[in-house]
MOPAC internal coordinates of N, CA, C and O (Angstrom, degrees):
PM7 1SCF
backbone

  N    0.0000 0     0.00 0     0.00 0    0    0    0
  C    1.4376 1     0.00 0     0.00 0    1    0    0
  C    1.5157 1   110.22 1     0.00 0    2    1    0
  O    1.2310 1   121.07 1   -40.21 1    3    2    1
  N    1.2968 1   115.55 1   139.79 1    3    2    1
  C    1.4664 1   121.31 1   179.50 1    5    3    2
  C    1.5053 1   108.72 1   -95.20 1    6    5    3
  O    1.2310 1   120.33 1   -92.26 1    7    6    5
  N    1.3445 1   116.98 1    87.74 1    7    6    5
  C    1.4504 1   123.57 1   178.12 1    9    7    6
  C    1.5284 1   111.44 1    55.47 1   10    9    7
  O    1.2310 1   120.14 1  -138.73 1   11   10    9
  N    1.3123 1   117.33 1    41.27 1   11   10    9
  C    1.4537 1   121.48 1   175.84 1   13   11   10
  C    1.5142 1   115.26 1    87.98 1   14   13   11
  O    1.2310 1   119.38 1   176.30 1   15   14   13
  N    1.2936 1   118.79 1    -3.70 1   15   14   13
  C    1.4777 1   121.16 1   179.77 1   17   15   14
  C    1.5207 1   108.55 1   -97.54 1   18   17   15
  O    1.2310 1   120.86 1   -53.01 1   19   18   17
  N    1.3051 1   115.96 1   126.99 1   19   18   17
  C    1.4610 1   120.32 1  -176.86 1   21   19   18
  C    1.5368 1   110.49 1   -81.03 1   22   21   19
  O    1.2310 1   121.25 1   -22.14 1   23   22   21
  N    1.3297 1   115.21 1   157.86 1   23   22   21
  C    1.4724 1   121.67 1  -178.69 1   25   23   22
  C    1.5263 1   110.63 1   -61.02 1   26   25   23
  O    1.2310 1   120.33 1   144.32 1   27   26   25
  N    1.3169 1   116.98 1   -35.68 1   27   26   25
  C    1.4669 1   120.78 1  -177.11 1   29   27   26
  C    1.5128 1   111.40 1   -59.64 1   30   29   27
  O    1.2310 1   119.89 1   144.04 1   31   30   29
  N    1.3266 1   117.82 1   -35.96 1   31   30   29
  C    1.4703 1   120.52 1   179.97 1   33   31   30
  C    1.5317 1   110.98 1   -65.38 1   34   33   31
  O    1.2310 1   120.67 1   139.07 1   35   34   33
  N    1.3284 1   116.32 1   -40.93 1   35   34   33
  C    1.4619 1   120.01 1   176.89 1   37   35   34
  C    1.5196 1   110.73 1   -63.25 1   38   37   35
  O    1.2310 1   120.98 1   137.87 1   39   38   37
  N    1.3249 1   115.73 1   -42.13 1   39   38   37
  C    1.4629 1   120.15 1  -179.43 1   41   39   38
  C    1.5204 1   111.66 1   -66.99 1   42   41   39
  O    1.2310 1   120.28 1   141.89 1   43   42   41
  N    1.3189 1   117.07 1   -38.11 1   43   42   41
  C    1.4864 1   119.81 1   177.06 1   45   43   42
  C    1.4950 1   109.88 1   -65.57 1   46   45   43
  O    1.2310 1   119.66 1   135.01 1   47   46   45
  N    1.3430 1   118.26 1   -44.99 1   47   46   45
  C    1.4640 1   121.44 1   179.44 1   49   47   46
  C    1.5391 1   110.63 1   -61.03 1   50   49   47
  O    1.2310 1   120.22 1   133.19 1   51   50   49
  N    1.3294 1   117.18 1   -46.81 1   51   50   49
  C    1.4592 1   120.40 1  -178.98 1   53   51   50
  C    1.5072 1   111.49 1   -65.60 1   54   53   51
  O    1.2310 1   120.09 1   142.44 1   55   54   53
  N    1.3247 1   117.43 1   -37.56 1   55   54   53
  C    1.4660 1   119.87 1   178.55 1   57   55   54
  C    1.5173 1   111.04 1   -66.86 1   58   57   55
  O    1.2310 1   120.09 1   137.16 1   59   58   57
  N    1.3204 1   117.44 1   -42.84 1   59   58   57
  C    1.4874 1   119.61 1   177.26 1   61   59   58
  C    1.5173 1   110.69 1   -61.84 1   62   61   59
  O    1.2310 1   120.42 1   135.68 1   63   62   61
  N    1.3463 1   116.81 1   -44.32 1   63   62   61
  C    1.4611 1   119.07 1   178.91 1   65   63   62
  C    1.5182 1   111.53 1   -62.65 1   66   65   63
  O    1.2310 1   120.46 1   139.71 1   67   66   65
  N    1.3283 1   116.72 1   -40.29 1   67   66   65
  C    1.4553 1   121.11 1  -178.88 1   69   67   66
  C    1.5354 1   110.50 1   -62.83 1   70   69   67
  O    1.2310 1   120.66 1   131.86 1   71   70   69
  N    1.3306 1   116.35 1   -48.14 1   71   70   69
  C    1.4636 1   118.47 1  -177.12 1   73   71   70
  C    1.5355 1   112.99 1   -73.84 1   74   73   71
  O    1.2310 1   119.61 1   151.81 1   75   74   73
  N    1.3139 1   118.35 1   -28.19 1   75   74   73
  C    1.4537 1   120.05 1   172.08 1   77   75   74
  C    1.5223 1   110.05 1   -65.90 1   78   77   75
  O    1.2310 1   120.77 1   141.40 1   79   78   77
  N    1.3425 1   116.13 1   -38.60 1   79   78   77
  C    1.4636 1   120.60 1   175.93 1   81   79   78
  C    1.5280 1   112.21 1   -65.47 1   82   81   79
  O    1.2310 1   120.05 1   137.73 1   83   82   81
  N    1.3196 1   117.52 1   -42.27 1   83   82   81
  C    1.4700 1   121.79 1   176.52 1   85   83   82
  C    1.5164 1   110.72 1   -62.07 1   86   85   83
  O    1.2310 1   120.81 1   133.60 1   87   86   85
  N    1.3422 1   116.05 1   -46.40 1   87   86   85
  C    1.4760 1   120.99 1   179.12 1   89   87   86
  C    1.5176 1   110.62 1   -60.57 1   90   89   87
  O    1.2310 1   120.71 1   134.39 1   91   90   89
  N    1.3332 1   116.24 1   -45.61 1   91   90   89
  C    1.4645 1   119.29 1   179.80 1   93   91   90
  C    1.5153 1   112.84 1   -63.73 1   94   93   91
  O    1.2310 1   120.41 1   141.98 1   95   94   93
  N    1.3227 1   116.83 1   -38.02 1   95   94   93
  C    1.4581 1   120.65 1  -179.68 1   97   95   94
  C    1.5320 1   110.85 1   -68.01 1   98   97   95
  O    1.2310 1   120.23 1   140.74 1   99   98   97
  N    1.3268 1   117.17 1   -39.26 1   99   98   97
  C    1.4520 1   119.99 1  -176.31 1  101   99   98
  C    1.5161 1   113.97 1   -81.25 1  102  101   99
  O    1.2310 1   119.33 1   153.56 1  103  102  101
  N    1.3355 1   118.89 1   -26.44 1  103  102  101
  C    1.4502 1   120.35 1  -174.79 1  105  103  102
  C    1.5386 1   113.42 1  -101.11 1  106  105  103
  O    1.2310 1   119.21 1   155.13 1  107  106  105
  N    1.2785 1   119.12 1   -24.87 1  107  106  105
  C    1.4735 1   120.46 1  -177.65 1  109  107  106
  C    1.5337 1   110.55 1   -83.41 1  110  109  107
  O    1.2310 1   121.18 1   -30.47 1  111  110  109
  N    1.2954 1   115.35 1   149.53 1  111  110  109
  C    1.4573 1   120.77 1   178.93 1  113  111  110
  C    1.5266 1   112.40 1  -114.87 1  114  113  111
  O    1.2310 1   119.91 1  -177.44 1  115  114  113
  N    1.3026 1   117.77 1     2.56 1  115  114  113
  C    1.4600 1   123.02 1   178.10 1  117  115  114
  C    1.5357 1   107.76 1   -92.53 1  118  117  115
  O    1.2310 1   120.30 1   -48.10 1  119  118  117
  N    1.3001 1   117.04 1   131.90 1  119  118  117
  C    1.4593 1   120.01 1  -176.31 1  121  119  118
  C    1.5284 1   113.37 1   -65.24 1  122  121  119
  O    1.2310 1   120.65 1   146.69 1  123  122  121
  N    1.3251 1   116.37 1   -33.31 1  123  122  121
  C    1.4771 1   120.17 1   179.60 1  125  123  122
  C    1.5215 1   109.96 1   -67.17 1  126  125  123
  O    1.2310 1   119.83 1   135.74 1  127  126  125
  N    1.3465 1   117.94 1   -44.26 1  127  126  125
  C    1.4632 1   120.27 1   179.75 1  129  127  126
  C    1.5121 1   111.22 1   -68.40 1  130  129  127
  O    1.2310 1   120.47 1   147.78 1  131  130  129
  N    1.3290 1   116.70 1   -32.22 1  131  130  129
  C    1.4652 1   119.55 1   174.69 1  133  131  130
  C    1.5319 1   111.62 1   -65.54 1  134  133  131
  O    1.2310 1   120.63 1   140.90 1  135  134  133
  N    1.3313 1   116.41 1   -39.10 1  135  134  133
  C    1.4639 1   121.24 1   176.47 1  137  135  134
  C    1.5344 1   110.49 1   -64.80 1  138  137  135
  O    1.2310 1   120.46 1   138.56 1  139  138  137
  N    1.3327 1   116.73 1   -41.44 1  139  138  137
  C    1.4633 1   119.58 1   177.32 1  141  139  138
  C    1.5094 1   111.97 1   -64.63 1  142  141  139
  O    1.2310 1   120.12 1   146.39 1  143  142  141
  N    1.3477 1   117.38 1   -33.61 1  143  142  141
  C    1.4544 1   120.18 1   176.70 1  145  143  142
  C    1.5216 1   111.62 1   -67.15 1  146  145  143
  O    1.2310 1   119.82 1   141.33 1  147  146  145
  N    1.2937 1   117.95 1   -38.67 1  147  146  145
  C    1.4773 1   120.96 1   177.18 1  149  147  146
  C    1.5388 1   109.33 1   -64.87 1  150  149  147
  O    1.2310 1   120.23 1   138.93 1  151  150  149
  N    1.3163 1   117.16 1   -41.07 1  151  150  149
  C    1.4528 1   119.40 1   176.86 1  153  151  150
  C    1.5030 1   112.21 1   -62.86 1  154  153  151
  O    1.2310 1   120.04 1   143.35 1  155  154  153
  N    1.3370 1   117.53 1   -36.65 1  155  154  153
  C    1.4616 1   121.69 1   176.81 1  157  155  154
  C    1.5245 1   110.65 1   -64.04 1  158  157  155
  O    1.2310 1   120.24 1   140.36 1  159  158  157
  N    1.3059 1   117.14 1   -39.64 1  159  158  157
  C    1.4735 1   121.29 1   177.59 1  161  159  158
  C    1.5410 1   109.64 1   -63.26 1  162  161  159
  O    1.2310 1   120.25 1   134.91 1  163  162  161
  N    1.3162 1   117.14 1   -45.09 1  163  162  161
  C    1.4610 1   120.29 1  -178.97 1  165  163  162
  C    1.5274 1   110.83 1   -65.21 1  166  165  163
  O    1.2310 1   119.72 1   143.02 1  167  166  165
  N    1.3176 1   118.13 1   -36.98 1  167  166  165
  C    1.4690 1   120.85 1   177.67 1  169  167  166
  C    1.5311 1   111.26 1   -66.88 1  170  169  167
  O    1.2310 1   120.17 1   144.75 1  171  170  169
  N    1.3216 1   117.28 1   -35.25 1  171  170  169
  C    1.4651 1   120.01 1   175.02 1  173  171  170
  C    1.5069 1   111.93 1   -63.33 1  174  173  171
  O    1.2310 1   121.01 1   141.35 1  175  174  173
  N    1.3262 1   115.68 1   -38.65 1  175  174  173
  C    1.4656 1   119.90 1   176.90 1  177  175  174
  C    1.5292 1   110.64 1   -65.83 1  178  177  175
  O    1.2310 1   120.25 1   140.87 1  179  178  177
  N    1.3217 1   117.13 1   -39.13 1  179  178  177
  C    1.4620 1   120.95 1   176.55 1  181  179  178
  C    1.5151 1   112.87 1   -60.84 1  182  181  179
  O    1.2310 1   120.56 1   138.12 1  183  182  181
  N    1.3335 1   116.53 1   -41.88 1  183  182  181
  C    1.4553 1   120.19 1   177.92 1  185  183  182
  C    1.5205 1   110.29 1   -61.26 1  186  185  183
  O    1.2310 1   120.44 1   138.12 1  187  186  185
  N    1.3178 1   116.76 1   -41.88 1  187  186  185
  C    1.4673 1   118.86 1   179.50 1  189  187  186
  C    1.5209 1   111.59 1   -67.73 1  190  189  187
  O    1.2310 1   119.34 1   140.25 1  191  190  189
  N    1.3247 1   118.87 1   -39.75 1  191  190  189
  C    1.4698 1   120.08 1   176.83 1  193  191  190
  C    1.5138 1   110.96 1   -57.66 1  194  193  191
  O    1.2310 1   119.88 1   130.63 1  195  194  193
  N    1.3082 1   117.84 1   -49.37 1  195  194  193
  C    1.4545 1   120.68 1  -175.99 1  197  195  194
  C    1.5271 1   111.24 1   -69.80 1  198  197  195
  O    1.2310 1   119.93 1   141.20 1  199  198  197
  N    1.3376 1   117.74 1   -38.80 1  199  198  197
  C    1.4565 1   120.62 1  -179.06 1  201  199  198
  C    1.5158 1   110.44 1   -65.81 1  202  201  199
  O    1.2310 1   119.93 1   133.21 1  203  202  201
  N    1.3296 1   117.75 1   -46.79 1  203  202  201
  C    1.4703 1   119.49 1   179.58 1  205  203  202
  C    1.5194 1   111.79 1   -66.50 1  206  205  203
  O    1.2310 1   120.39 1   143.73 1  207  206  205
  N    1.3200 1   116.85 1   -36.27 1  207  206  205
  C    1.4560 1   119.40 1   177.45 1  209  207  206
  C    1.5261 1   110.20 1   -63.16 1  210  209  207
  O    1.2310 1   120.19 1   136.97 1  211  210  209
  N    1.3215 1   117.25 1   -43.03 1  211  210  209
  C    1.4612 1   120.52 1  -177.88 1  213  211  210
  C    1.5098 1   111.95 1   -66.46 1  214  213  211
  O    1.2310 1   120.21 1   140.56 1  215  214  213
  N    1.3251 1   117.19 1   -39.44 1  215  214  213
  C    1.4606 1   119.24 1  -175.44 1  217  215  214
  C    1.5207 1   113.32 1   -87.27 1  218  217  215
  O    1.2310 1   119.35 1   150.81 1  219  218  217
  N    1.3144 1   118.84 1   -29.19 1  219  218  217
  C    1.4603 1   119.00 1  -178.14 1  221  219  218
  C    1.5210 1   112.14 1   -93.04 1  222  221  219
  O    1.2310 1   120.41 1   140.16 1  223  222  221
  N    1.3398 1   116.82 1   -39.84 1  223  222  221
  C    1.4611 1   121.15 1  -177.98 1  225  223  222
  C    1.5312 1   108.54 1  -132.10 1  226  225  223
  O    1.2310 1   119.14 1  -102.53 1  227  226  225
  N    1.3149 1   119.25 1    77.47 1  227  226  225
  C    1.4590 1   120.09 1  -173.47 1  229  227  226
  C    1.5282 1   114.66 1   -67.81 1  230  229  227
  O    1.2310 1   119.89 1   160.76 1  231  230  229
  N    1.3309 1   117.81 1   -19.24 1  231  230  229
  C    1.4698 1   119.40 1  -178.56 1  233  231  230
  C    1.5187 1   113.17 1   -94.96 1  234  233  231
  O    1.2310 1   120.00 1   177.31 1  235  234  233
  N    1.3123 1   117.61 1    -2.69 1  235  234  233
  C    1.4635 1   120.88 1  -177.86 1  237  235  234
  C    1.5289 1   110.74 1  -114.25 1  238  237  235
  O    1.2310 1   120.51 1   -15.84 1  239  238  237
  N    1.3154 1   116.63 1   164.16 1  239  238  237
  C    1.4714 1   120.13 1  -175.19 1  241  239  238
  C    1.5192 1   113.24 1  -122.66 1  242  241  239
  O    1.2310 1   119.26 1  -155.81 1  243  242  241
  N    1.3468 1   119.01 1    24.19 1  243  242  241
  C    1.4401 1   120.21 1  -178.60 1  245  243  242
  C    1.5259 1   112.80 1   -61.51 1  246  245  243
  O    1.2310 1   120.18 1   138.12 1  247  246  245
  N    1.3240 1   117.26 1   -41.88 1  247  246  245
  C    1.4582 1   120.53 1   178.73 1  249  247  246
  C    1.5146 1   113.27 1   -62.59 1  250  249  247
  O    1.2310 1   121.16 1   144.19 1  251  250  249
  N    1.3191 1   115.38 1   -35.81 1  251  250  249
  C    1.4581 1   119.39 1   177.88 1  253  251  250
  C    1.5249 1   110.95 1   -68.71 1  254  253  251
  O    1.2310 1   120.04 1   140.82 1  255  254  253
  N    1.3162 1   117.53 1   -39.18 1  255  254  253
  C    1.4616 1   120.85 1   178.65 1  257  255  254
  C    1.5247 1   110.71 1   -66.63 1  258  257  255
  O    1.2310 1   120.62 1   139.20 1  259  258  257
  N    1.3393 1   116.42 1   -40.80 1  259  258  257
  C    1.4616 1   119.37 1   176.20 1  261  259  258
  C    1.5033 1   110.70 1   -61.72 1  262  261  259
  O    1.2310 1   120.18 1   141.04 1  263  262  261
  N    1.3292 1   117.26 1   -38.96 1  263  262  261
  C    1.4703 1   121.53 1   178.31 1  265  263  262
  C    1.5293 1   110.67 1   -63.49 1  266  265  263
  O    1.2310 1   120.25 1   139.56 1  267  266  265
  N    1.3340 1   117.13 1   -40.44 1  267  266  265
  C    1.4679 1   119.86 1   177.94 1  269  267  266
  C    1.5086 1   110.86 1   -64.90 1  270  269  267
  O    1.2310 1   119.85 1   143.11 1  271  270  269
  N    1.3128 1   117.88 1   -36.89 1  271  270  269
  C    1.4510 1   121.45 1   177.24 1  273  271  270
  C    1.5379 1   110.67 1   -65.34 1  274  273  271
  O    1.2310 1   121.14 1   137.37 1  275  274  273
  N    1.3261 1   115.42 1   -42.63 1  275  274  273
  C    1.4709 1   119.67 1   179.20 1  277  275  274
  C    1.5373 1   110.32 1   -64.95 1  278  277  275
  O    1.2310 1   120.11 1   141.93 1  279  278  277
  N    1.3333 1   117.40 1   -38.07 1  279  278  277
  C    1.4534 1   120.35 1   177.44 1  281  279  278
  C    1.5232 1   110.95 1   -64.23 1  282  281  279
  O    1.2310 1   120.44 1   138.52 1  283  282  281
  N    1.3171 1   116.77 1   -41.48 1  283  282  281
  C    1.4726 1   120.36 1   178.58 1  285  283  282
  C    1.5367 1   110.85 1   -64.94 1  286  285  283
  O    1.2310 1   120.46 1   138.28 1  287  286  285
  N    1.3287 1   116.72 1   -41.72 1  287  286  285
  C    1.4653 1   119.48 1   177.46 1  289  287  286
  C    1.5021 1   110.30 1   -66.12 1  290  289  287
  O    1.2310 1   119.43 1   140.31 1  291  290  289
  N    1.3215 1   118.69 1   -39.69 1  291  290  289
  C    1.4615 1   121.29 1   179.02 1  293  291  290
  C    1.5152 1   112.90 1   -65.06 1  294  293  291
  O    1.2310 1   120.69 1   144.13 1  295  294  293
  N    1.3435 1   116.29 1   -35.87 1  295  294  293
  C    1.4746 1   120.35 1   178.27 1  297  295  294
  C    1.5146 1   109.46 1   -67.79 1  298  297  295
  O    1.2310 1   119.83 1   136.78 1  299  298  297
  N    1.3312 1   117.94 1   -43.22 1  299  298  297
  C    1.4554 1   121.19 1   178.54 1  301  299  298
  C    1.5285 1   110.42 1   -65.43 1  302  301  299
  O    1.2310 1   120.76 1   137.80 1  303  302  301
  N    1.3382 1   116.16 1   -42.20 1  303  302  301
  C    1.4654 1   120.36 1   178.61 1  305  303  302
  C    1.5212 1   111.85 1   -62.93 1  306  305  303
  O    1.2310 1   120.66 1   139.02 1  307  306  305
  N    1.3321 1   116.35 1   -40.98 1  307  306  305
  C    1.4667 1   119.05 1   178.25 1  309  307  306
  C    1.5264 1   112.51 1   -65.11 1  310  309  307
  O    1.2310 1   120.42 1   140.08 1  311  310  309
  N    1.3254 1   116.80 1   -39.92 1  311  310  309
  C    1.4636 1   120.26 1   179.58 1  313  311  310
  C    1.5358 1   110.22 1   -64.36 1  314  313  311
  O    1.2310 1   120.03 1   134.11 1  315  314  313
  N    1.3048 1   117.55 1   -45.89 1  315  314  313
  C    1.4690 1   120.87 1   179.59 1  317  315  314
  C    1.5140 1   110.52 1   -65.75 1  318  317  315
  O    1.2310 1   120.21 1   137.98 1  319  318  317
  N    1.3341 1   117.20 1   -42.02 1  319  318  317
  C    1.4675 1   120.46 1  -178.16 1  321  319  318
  C    1.5153 1   110.90 1   -66.35 1  322  321  319
  O    1.2310 1   119.47 1   139.77 1  323  322  321
  N    1.3341 1   118.62 1   -40.23 1  323  322  321
  C    1.4596 1   119.85 1   178.27 1  325  323  322
  C    1.5321 1   110.74 1   -66.48 1  326  325  323
  O    1.2310 1   120.16 1   143.01 1  327  326  325
  N    1.3097 1   117.29 1   -36.99 1  327  326  325
  C    1.4880 1   119.62 1   175.94 1  329  327  326
  C    1.5270 1   111.11 1   -62.95 1  330  329  327
  O    1.2310 1   120.81 1   138.08 1  331  330  329
  N    1.3409 1   116.06 1   -41.92 1  331  330  329
  C    1.4622 1   119.34 1   177.51 1  333  331  330
  C    1.5151 1   111.46 1   -65.68 1  334  333  331
  O    1.2310 1   120.06 1   139.33 1  335  334  333
  N    1.3435 1   117.48 1   -40.67 1  335  334  333
  C    1.4550 1   121.06 1  -179.76 1  337  335  334
  C    1.5264 1   110.50 1   -65.26 1  338  337  335
  O    1.2310 1   119.86 1   139.94 1  339  338  337
  N    1.3167 1   117.87 1   -40.06 1  339  338  337
  C    1.4603 1   121.29 1   177.04 1  341  339  338
  C    1.5297 1   110.53 1   -62.84 1  342  341  339
  O    1.2310 1   120.31 1   137.89 1  343  342  341
  N    1.3265 1   117.02 1   -42.11 1  343  342  341
  C    1.4571 1   121.34 1   177.51 1  345  343  342
  C    1.5432 1   110.97 1   -64.35 1  346  345  343
  O    1.2310 1   119.89 1   139.04 1  347  346  345
  N    1.3087 1   117.81 1   -40.96 1  347  346  345
  C    1.4696 1   121.70 1   176.59 1  349  347  346
  C    1.5102 1   110.78 1   -63.35 1  350  349  347
  O    1.2310 1   120.44 1   136.79 1  351  350  349
  N    1.3388 1   116.77 1   -43.21 1  351  350  349
  C    1.4631 1   119.71 1   179.04 1  353  351  350
  C    1.5297 1   112.03 1   -63.29 1  354  353  351
  O    1.2310 1   120.16 1   141.24 1  355  354  353
  N    1.3175 1   117.30 1   -38.76 1  355  354  353
  C    1.4842 1   119.40 1   177.93 1  357  355  354
  C    1.5125 1   111.62 1   -64.90 1  358  357  355
  O    1.2310 1   120.03 1   146.66 1  359  358  357
  N    1.3099 1   117.54 1   -33.34 1  359  358  357
  C    1.4582 1   120.57 1  -176.70 1  361  359  358
  C    1.5207 1   112.12 1   -85.38 1  362  361  359
  O    1.2310 1   119.77 1   136.53 1  363  362  361
  N    1.3191 1   118.05 1   -43.47 1  363  362  361
  C    1.4802 1   121.68 1  -174.21 1  365  363  362
  C    1.5179 1   113.90 1  -105.81 1  366  365  363
  O    1.2310 1   119.14 1   171.88 1  367  366  365
  N    1.3218 1   119.25 1    -8.12 1  367  366  365
  C    1.4652 1   125.44 1  -175.43 1  369  367  366
  C    1.5298 1   112.69 1    53.99 1  370  369  367
  O    1.2310 1   120.32 1  -149.09 1  371  370  369
  N    1.2992 1   117.00 1    30.91 1  371  370  369
  C    1.4480 1   123.26 1   176.33 1  373  371  370
  C    1.5302 1   108.91 1  -157.25 1  374  373  371
  O    1.2310 1   120.98 1   -28.33 1  375  374  373
  N    1.3190 1   115.74 1   151.67 1  375  374  373
  C    1.4551 1   118.41 1   176.68 1  377  375  374
  C    1.5288 1   111.21 1  -119.56 1  378  377  375
  O    1.2310 1   120.71 1  -157.86 1  379  378  377
  N    1.3256 1   116.25 1    22.14 1  379  378  377
  C    1.4517 1   120.15 1   173.61 1  381  379  378
  C    1.5224 1   109.28 1   -84.34 1  382  381  379
  O    1.2310 1   120.93 1   -36.49 1  383  382  381
  N    1.3203 1   115.83 1   143.51 1  383  382  381
  C    1.4436 1   121.97 1  -176.31 1  385  383  382
  C    1.5222 1   111.84 1   -64.57 1  386  385  383
  O    1.2310 1   120.59 1   142.50 1  387  386  385
  N    1.3475 1   116.48 1   -37.50 1  387  386  385
  C    1.4785 1   119.13 1  -178.96 1  389  387  386
  C    1.5315 1   112.55 1   -66.60 1  390  389  387
  O    1.2310 1   119.90 1   152.22 1  391  390  389
  N    1.3151 1   117.79 1   -27.78 1  391  390  389
  C    1.4726 1   121.14 1  -178.57 1  393  391  390
  C    1.5084 1   113.43 1   -79.94 1  394  393  391
  O    1.2310 1   119.75 1   160.74 1  395  394  393
  N    1.2938 1   118.08 1   -19.26 1  395  394  393
  C    1.4708 1   122.21 1  -178.97 1  397  395  394
  C    1.5364 1   106.82 1   -91.72 1  398  397  395
  O    1.2310 1   120.97 1   -71.12 1  399  398  397
  N    1.3250 1   115.74 1   108.88 1  399  398  397
  C    1.4612 1   118.79 1  -176.87 1  401  399  398
  C    1.5240 1   112.49 1  -109.92 1  402  401  399
  O    1.2310 1   119.72 1   164.36 1  403  402  401
  N    1.3060 1   118.13 1   -15.64 1  403  402  401
  C    1.4604 1   120.74 1   178.12 1  405  403  402
  C    1.5264 1   109.69 1  -151.17 1  406  405  403
  O    1.2310 1   120.79 1   -26.27 1  407  406  405
  N    1.3179 1   116.10 1   153.73 1  407  406  405
  C    1.4384 1   121.12 1  -178.46 1  409  407  406
  C    1.5226 1   113.66 1  -105.80 1  410  409  407
  O    1.2310 1   119.58 1   178.95 1  411  410  409
  N    1.3283 1   118.40 1    -1.05 1  411  410  409
  C    1.4724 1   119.43 1   179.05 1  413  411  410
  C    1.5152 1   109.38 1  -105.29 1  414  413  411
  O    1.2310 1   121.50 1   -19.73 1  415  414  413
  N    1.3182 1   114.74 1   160.27 1  415  414  413
  C    1.4663 1   120.25 1  -178.30 1  417  415  414
  C    1.4948 1   110.93 1   -95.66 1  418  417  415
  O    1.2310 1   120.10 1   180.00 1  419  418  417

């Protein structure tokens, strides 16, 4: 047990975060909110990595290292996505998905 918190609570939290991220990604049409939904999904995966590592292998740190890798990938993904969104906004003056019909100039 991790200071009195059971594994099921971590799994419920991560599952709720994951499905809220999926719902936000599928229903929102704003590129920024879609990016935030993807980040929410990645954070849910991080919670599961750390929780399973703590409960299954308490003396090892593989889950923590995987979480650090996911954080690094998420940071790179966010930087590239924001650069693309800024470029789309300069070209189309909107960041709604329906307004973006082509990616070439």
